[in-house]
C-alpha positions as CSV (number, residue, x, y, z in Angstrom):
1,M,-66.2,46.6,44.5
2,L,-69.1,45.5,41.6
3,R,-67.5,48.3,39.7
4,H,-64.3,46.9,40.1
5,R,-64.8,43.5,38.8
6,S,-64.0,43.5,35.2
7,N,-60.5,45.1,36.5
8,I,-59.8,42.2,39.0
9,I,-60.7,39.1,36.6
10,S,-58.5,40.8,34.0
11,G,-55.5,41.5,36.6
12,L,-56.1,37.6,37.3
13,R,-55.6,36.7,34.0
14,N,-52.8,38.2,33.2
15,L,-51.5,37.1,36.5
16,I,-52.4,33.1,35.2
17,L,-50.8,33.7,31.8
18,A,-47.7,35.2,33.1
19,I,-46.9,32.3,35.6
20,F,-48.1,29.3,32.8
21,A,-48.1,30.5,29.2
22,P,-46.0,34.1,29.1
23,F,-46.0,35.7,25.8
24,P,-42.8,38.1,25.5
25,P,-44.5,39.6,22.2
26,L,-47.2,40.8,24.0
27,S,-44.8,43.3,26.7
28,G,-44.8,46.3,25.4
29,P,-47.9,48.6,24.7
30,L,-48.7,47.8,21.1
31,W,-47.8,44.5,19.6
32,V,-46.7,45.4,15.8
33,G,-46.9,42.3,14.0
34,M,-50.7,42.3,15.1
35,T,-51.6,45.4,15.1
36,V,-50.0,46.0,11.4
37,S,-51.5,43.1,9.5
38,V,-55.1,43.7,11.7
39,A,-55.1,47.5,10.1
40,V,-54.2,46.8,6.9
41,R,-56.9,43.6,6.7
42,Y,-59.1,46.0,7.9
43,K,-58.6,48.7,5.3
44,E,-59.4,46.1,2.5
45,G,-63.3,45.9,3.6
46,K,-65.5,44.0,4.7
47,E,-64.7,40.9,2.1
48,A,-61.4,40.6,3.8
49,M,-62.5,41.2,7.6
50,K,-65.8,41.8,8.9
51,S,-64.5,43.7,12.0
52,L,-61.4,44.8,14.2
53,M,-62.4,42.4,17.1
54,G,-63.0,39.6,14.3
55,G,-59.2,40.2,13.5
56,M,-57.5,40.4,16.8
57,A,-59.8,37.5,18.1
58,S,-57.8,35.3,15.3
59,F,-54.6,36.5,16.3
60,R,-55.2,35.2,19.7
61,L,-56.5,31.7,18.9
62,A,-53.6,31.1,16.9
63,T,-51.4,32.3,19.7
64,F,-53.6,30.3,21.6
65,I,-52.6,27.3,19.7
66,S,-48.9,28.2,19.1
67,V,-48.5,28.2,23.1
68,I,-50.1,24.7,23.1
69,I,-47.1,23.3,20.2
70,V,-44.1,24.9,22.2
71,P,-42.6,22.2,23.1
72,V,-42.8,20.9,19.1
73,V,-41.5,24.8,18.1
74,S,-38.7,24.6,20.6
75,F,-37.0,22.2,17.9
76,M,-36.6,25.4,15.6
77,N,-34.1,26.9,18.7
78,P,-31.2,27.6,16.1
79,V,-33.1,29.8,13.9
80,V,-34.9,31.7,16.9
81,P,-32.0,35.0,16.6
82,V,-33.1,34.9,12.4
83,G,-36.8,35.1,13.4
84,S,-36.3,38.2,16.0
85,G,-34.1,40.3,13.5
86,I,-36.9,39.8,11.1
87,T,-39.2,40.7,13.7
88,L,-37.6,43.8,14.8
89,L,-36.6,45.0,11.2
90,F,-40.5,45.0,10.4
91,Q,-41.1,46.7,13.4
92,A,-38.6,49.7,12.4
93,Y,-39.7,50.0,9.0
94,V,-43.2,50.1,10.3
95,C,-42.4,52.6,12.7
96,A,-40.5,54.4,10.3
97,R,-42.9,55.0,7.8
98,I,-45.5,56.0,10.7
99,G,-43.4,58.7,11.5
100,M,-42.1,59.8,8.2
101,E,-46.0,60.1,7.3
102,Y,-45.9,62.9,10.2
103,C,-42.9,64.5,8.5
104,K,-44.9,67.9,6.4
105,S,-41.5,68.5,4.7
106,A,-38.1,67.6,3.0
107,T,-36.5,69.3,5.6
108,D,-38.4,67.5,8.6
109,K,-37.7,63.9,6.8
110,S,-34.1,65.2,6.5
111,I,-34.1,65.7,10.9
112,A,-36.0,63.0,11.3
113,A,-33.4,60.4,9.2
114,I,-30.6,62.4,11.2
115,M,-32.1,61.9,14.6
116,A,-33.1,57.9,13.7
117,A,-29.1,57.8,12.9
118,V,-28.3,59.4,16.0
119,L,-30.9,57.4,18.2
120,A,-29.6,54.4,17.0
121,F,-25.4,54.8,17.1
122,K,-25.3,57.7,20.4
123,G,-28.6,57.2,22.1
124,S,-31.7,58.9,22.9
125,A,-30.6,61.8,25.0
126,W,-28.2,63.0,21.8
127,A,-30.4,62.0,19.1
128,L,-33.4,64.5,21.2
129,I,-29.9,67.5,21.2
130,V,-29.3,66.6,17.7
131,G,-32.7,66.9,16.8
132,F,-33.6,69.9,18.7
133,G,-30.3,71.6,17.4
134,L,-31.4,70.6,13.7
135,N,-35.0,72.1,14.0
136,L,-33.9,75.7,15.3
137,L,-31.3,75.7,12.5
138,M,-33.3,74.2,10.0
139,S,-36.8,75.0,10.3
140,N,-36.8,78.2,8.7
141,Y,-34.3,77.2,5.9
142,D,-37.0,77.0,3.3
143,S,-38.4,80.5,4.0
144,M,-34.7,82.0,3.9
145,I,-34.1,80.3,0.6
146,A,-37.3,81.5,-1.0
147,K,-36.4,85.1,0.3
148,R,-33.4,85.2,-1.2
149,E,-34.4,83.9,-4.6
150,A,-36.9,87.0,-4.2
151,K,-34.3,88.9,-3.9
152,K,-32.4,87.9,-7.3
153,E,-35.9,88.4,-8.6
154,E,-36.2,91.7,-8.0
155,N,-32.8,92.6,-9.0
């Protein structure tokens, strides 16, 4: 029982926070805004931030203060859709940027962009099917062009 004490304490804390101070942006596996801003500040060196834990702690402190002043912030309800839209655009930009860093060639980037468009308009199943098909069709496209050019140079 003592080995799992930290899990029990964390579970109780999460239960209490869920009931008395729910914070929807933390519902997902990663809080993109906090993760990106802390990581970027950390990359700037010790002058900007001494440790990752310090950066995350400052964000949690700001969150705690924000939850306390929720009644004051509730007067801002008319601009919540705009704020949510900006947050979603920021998350989409960061995810797209990270995804494009994984692409090795222009062909990979083209396939990823087409998959993203299909995902946005038709859904994940269609995007996966289209991406798989494009990958099969275009994965050897660069090598086929190189072979054709080599044949032309020989002739």
